[in-house]
N, C-alpha and C positions, 0 to 999 in steps of 0.2 A: 325678730323677723316674723311676719305673719302673712299668710296667703289665704284667699277665700275661693272656694270652688263649689260647684254643685254637688259633686260626689268625691269623697276620698276613698280609694280602694286600698285596703291594708293587706299587702301580700301580692307579689307579682308572679305567682305560679300559674298553672293552666286555668284554674278557676278565676283568679283575680284578673288575669289578662283577658279572658273571654268576656267577663262582665264589663271590663273597661272598654273592650271593642264595641260591645252593644251600646254602651252609653255614649261613647265617642261618635258612633254613627248616628246616634239620636241627637247629636249636636249639643251635648252637655259638656260643661267644663269639668274635666276629670284629672285628678292626680293619683298616680299609683306610687305607693312607697313600698319598696321591696327590700327585705333584709338579706336576700341572697342565700337562703338556706332551704332549698326545696327538698322534700322528703326523698325523692328518687335520685338525688345528686350522685350517690355512689354507683348507680347503674350506668353501664356503657351505652345501653340502647333502651328505648321505649317501644313497647309493642301493643298491638291491637289499637293502633292509632291510624285509622284509615287514611291513606294518602301520604302518611309520614312514618309508616311502620319501619322500625330499625333506626330511626333518627335518634341521636343522643338527646337526653332530656335538656341539656344546655342549648343544643341547636334549636329545639322546638321553642324554648323560651326566647331565644335571640330573635327568631322569626316573628314570634308573637309581639315582642317589643317594637319591632320595626313596623308591623301592621297597625298597632294601636297608634303609633306616632303619626301615621299617614292620615288619621282622622282627628288629629289635634290633641290626643291624650299625651300627657307628660309622665314619664316614668323616672322616679328618683330613687337612687340607692340610699337606704337608711332604715331605721327601725322606729316604728311608732310604739311608744312606751305606755301611753295612756290616752284616754279620751273622756270627756265629760259633756253631758247634755247642757245646753245653754238656755237660760230663762226665756229668751226671745225666740227660741227654736234653733235647730241645728246643733252642731257639735264643735268643740274645740279639741283638737288632737295635738299632743306634744310628742315631738321626735327626740331621739336620744341626743341630737346635736343642739337641742334647745329651740329649734324651729317650732312655731305653732301654726297649725293649719285649721282654718274654720271651714266646715263643710255642712251643706244642708242635709246630706245623707251619708251614711257609712256602709260600705260593703267590705266585710272582713273575710279574708281568704288566707289566713295565716298557716293553714295546713296542720299536720300532726307529726308526732315523733314516734318511731318504733321503739318500744321497750324490749330490747333484745336480751336473750338469756346471757348469763354471765360466764358461760363456758368459754375458756380461752380459745381464740381463733375465730369465733363467730362474728364479732364486730369487725375484725380485720378483713374478713373475706366477704362481708355483707355486700350484696349487690353484684357479686362476681360468681363464686360457686357456692355461696350460702344465699339462699333465696327464700321467698315466702309464698309466692302466688303462682300456681300452675298456668293461669291465663296470661300472666306477664312473662314467665320464663320457661314454661313447659316445652314448647316446641323447640327451643334452643338446646335443651338438655335431654331431648327424647332418646330413649334406648340406652341411657347411661345408668350407672349404679347410683341410685338415690337413697339417701338416708333421711328419715323424718325424725327430728328430735322432738319428743313429746314435751310440750310446755303447758298443756291443759288437757282436760278430758276430750277435747275435740280432735286430739291427735289421730285417733282411728279414722275419723272422717277425712282428715288430711291425707292419711296414707292411702285410703281407698280412692281418693281423687287422683293422687299422683300415679296410681296404678294405670290410669288411662294413657299416660305418656311413656311409661316404661314397664317392662315385666320384672325389673330388678329393683324392688322396693324393700327396704328394711326399716322397721319401726323401732326406735330406741326408746325404751320406757323411761329412762333417765330417772327423774325424781317423782314421776307420776305413779298412780296406782295401776296395777295390772288391769287390762280390759276385762269386762265381764264375759261370761260364757258365749253369749250371742255374738259379741264383737270378735272374740277369738275365732269363732266358727267362720265369720265373714272374712277375716284376714287370711285364714288358712285356705278358704275356698278360692281366694284371689292370688294365692301364692306369695303372700307378704310375710316375710320372716320377722319374728319378734325377738328383740335382744334385750334381756334384762340387765340391770346394773347401771350405776350412775356414770354418765359421760364425763371424762376428765378434761379432754381437749380435742381439738381437731388437728390432724396431721397434715402437713404441707410439704410437698416435694417439688423442687424446681418451680416455685411460685404457683403451684396448683394443688388443690385439695386432693389428698390421696387416701385419707381414712379417718375413722373416728376411734379415738382411744378411750377405753373404759378405765375406771379407777383400779381395776385389777391388773391392768397392763395389756389386756388384749386389744389389738387393733383390727377393726372391721374395715376392709377396703371400701371406700366410697368416693365417687367423683363429685357428687353434689349433696349438700345437706339442706334440708328444709327446716327453717327455724322461725316460726311465726309467733311473735309476741303481741301483746296489746298495743294499740295505737292511741296515744294521748294527744288531745288537741292542744295546740299552742294558743292559749287563751288569755294571755296577759291583758290585751286591750279590752277584751270582752268582760273580764273580771272587773276591770276599772269602771265599767259601765253597769255593774251589778248583775251580770249574767254568770252562771256557773255551769260547769260540765256535769253530765250524768253518765252513768254506766250504759254502754251499748251491749245488749245481750244477744246471743245466738244459742238456741237450745239450752237456755239457762246458764250459759257460760259468758264471761265478760270478754268481749272483743276489744274493748278500749273505753275511752271516755271522750265525749263530744258535747258540743253545745246544742241543745235542742232547738229546732226551728220548724216552721210550717213547710209545706211542700213548695212554697214560693221562695223559701230562704229567709222569710221574715222571722225575727227573734221576738222575745217578749218585750224588748225595748223598742218603742216606736221609732222608726227612722233608721234602724240598724238591721242589715241583712247579712247572712253568712252563706258561704258556698265552699265546696271541696271537703278535704279531710277534717277541717275544723268542726264540721257538723256531720259528716258521713265518713266514718273511719275506714270503710272498705271501698271508697271511691277510687277508681283508676283515673288515668289521664283524661280519657274521653268523657267519662261520666262527670269528672270535675269541670271540664270545659262546658258541658251541657248545663250543669247546675249554675255555673257562673253566668252563662248567657241568659238563662231564665231569671236568675236573681237580678241581673242588670236590667232586663226588660221590666221587671216589677218595680224596681227603683224609679225608672223613668216614668212609669205609669203613675206612681205616687207623686212624683214631682209635677206631672201634668195636672193632676188634681189640685195641687197646691197653687200652681201658677194660675189656673182657671179661677179658683176662689179669690185670689188676690186681685186678679183683673176685674172680676165682678164687683168686689168691694171698692176698687178705685173708680170704676165707672159710676157706681151709685153715689160715691162721694162727689164726683165731678158734677153729676146732675143736681145734687142737692146744694151745691155752692152757688 
């Protein structure tokens, strides 16, 4: 089976659907193929989404699918496993079910995956009372007992940030080195307690986080744990096109791996754009939507240029006949 469209959008999260909406409104034929694995699926609510704050991630995507459908975009559940550039232009994409889609342009918004610490309880509580971003979850856990699990030298920065939302912050050194003298002074000045020792597990009581257990057996009562790990782009489709991920750094520390792109979302492969966590590991729902919209507009502009060139060539050929 084979289908031909102007644009194939790979990934139906906030970035992909926003790009598809822009392209559909531009009267392009668009197919969105979505594997149904959004990064924020474990979270009950999405925040800092103006007009939809507190909606579930699934609800936002359901609304998005309905909206793109109103402008002629088709959304298909499935997974794109690879794509190849075609000699005559455009791309052939292969789906896991054997379907082949030909598209003039690709917008890849496959998102990223959080590489969580291997501490027992972290993955099980992820998106509930184990969180990573104060702008996503801070207001909801304000004034609670928060524990920051150090996973990189940026842990002090994280602890100081979370102090904005609660006065009760504990930084668990875990397997990281002790902070330097200046950082220790900063933590002390802000009333942030430092707990040395490796964390063994998270304690849960009545399906709620109740504490952090150290290898020595001590349990430090906590209602919320911050565990931020690197975010790695889901890049299979992009790798099949010859693109590779690169480390994303902050203050010399690796935040994750993402596919580099210009500020328009254009990659090093002509005709391929990216948006969302696949290229910006710290993008939230709103910023992913904005990036998808912008990339979609750039894809349409590129197609307009091609359409115009082809029309000129056809007109010249008609005059010469």
